[in-house]
C-alpha positions as CSV (number, residue, x, y, z in Angstrom):
1,X,0.6,0.0,-0.1
2,X,1.8,3.4,-0.9
3,X,0.1,5.8,1.8
4,X,-0.9,10.0,-0.4
5,X,-0.7,13.4,1.4
6,X,-2.6,16.2,-0.5
7,X,-1.7,19.0,1.7
8,X,-2.7,23.8,0.8
9,X,-5.6,24.0,-1.4
10,X,-5.1,20.4,-2.6
11,X,-6.9,18.6,0.7
12,X,-9.9,21.4,-0.1
13,X,-11.1,21.4,-3.1
14,X,-10.3,17.3,-2.8
15,X,-12.4,17.1,0.7
16,X,-9.8,14.6,1.7
17,X,-6.1,14.7,3.3
18,X,-4.7,11.9,3.1
19,X,-6.4,8.0,1.7
20,X,-4.1,4.9,1.3
21,X,-3.4,3.0,-2.6
22,X,-2.7,0.0,-3.9
23,X,1.0,-0.5,-5.5
24,X,0.2,-2.7,-7.6
25,X,0.7,-1.9,-10.7
26,X,2.0,1.9,-10.1
27,X,6.0,2.1,-9.9
28,X,6.8,6.6,-10.4
29,X,4.9,9.6,-9.1
30,X,3.7,10.0,-12.7
31,X,1.9,7.3,-12.4
32,X,0.4,7.7,-9.0
33,X,-1.2,10.7,-10.7
34,X,-2.3,9.1,-14.0
35,X,-5.1,6.6,-11.5
36,X,-5.6,9.1,-8.9
37,X,-7.0,11.5,-12.2
38,X,-9.5,8.5,-13.0
39,X,-10.8,9.6,-9.9
40,X,-13.5,11.4,-10.7
41,X,-14.1,14.6,-13.6
42,X,-12.3,17.1,-9.7
43,X,-9.5,14.5,-9.8
44,X,-8.6,15.0,-13.2
45,X,-8.8,18.2,-13.3
46,X,-6.1,18.9,-10.5
47,X,-3.9,15.8,-11.5
48,X,-3.3,16.7,-14.8
49,X,-2.0,20.2,-13.9
50,X,1.8,20.8,-14.4
51,X,2.9,22.7,-11.4
52,X,1.6,20.0,-9.1
53,X,3.9,19.0,-6.9
54,X,5.2,16.1,-5.1
55,X,7.5,14.7,-2.7
56,X,7.5,11.0,-1.4
57,X,8.9,10.0,1.9
58,X,9.1,13.7,2.9
59,X,11.5,14.3,-0.3
60,X,10.3,16.7,-3.4
61,X,10.4,13.8,-6.6
62,X,9.3,14.5,-10.1
63,X,7.0,12.2,-11.7
64,X,9.6,9.7,-13.1
65,X,10.4,8.8,-9.3
66,X,9.5,5.6,-8.7
67,X,7.5,4.5,-6.0
68,X,7.2,1.5,-4.0
69,X,5.2,0.1,-1.2
70,X,5.3,1.8,2.1
71,X,5.7,4.8,0.4
72,X,4.1,8.7,2.0
73,X,3.3,11.0,-1.4
74,X,2.4,13.9,-0.9
75,X,0.8,16.3,-3.7
76,X,0.2,20.2,-3.0
77,X,-0.5,22.9,-4.7
78,X,3.3,25.5,-5.6
79,X,4.0,27.6,-2.9
80,X,5.1,31.2,-3.6
81,X,6.7,33.0,-1.1
82,X,7.8,37.0,0.3
């Protein structure tokens, strides 16, 4: 199983802070995003966003990063600061 965590506005838009998903047939962050996007049109819109940030086990990663059973994957919108 993979623990998936959503932060900031993404959590509010999905009305979901975290979920667990089977690691079967998922080997990269991009594949996880595709599976999440298939949940509904709203999820598709949010996960098709190319500026969505992701982290695996607290390390920032890109879509090609591998995922293994037991990993925690976090998604959050881009952050700006001043």
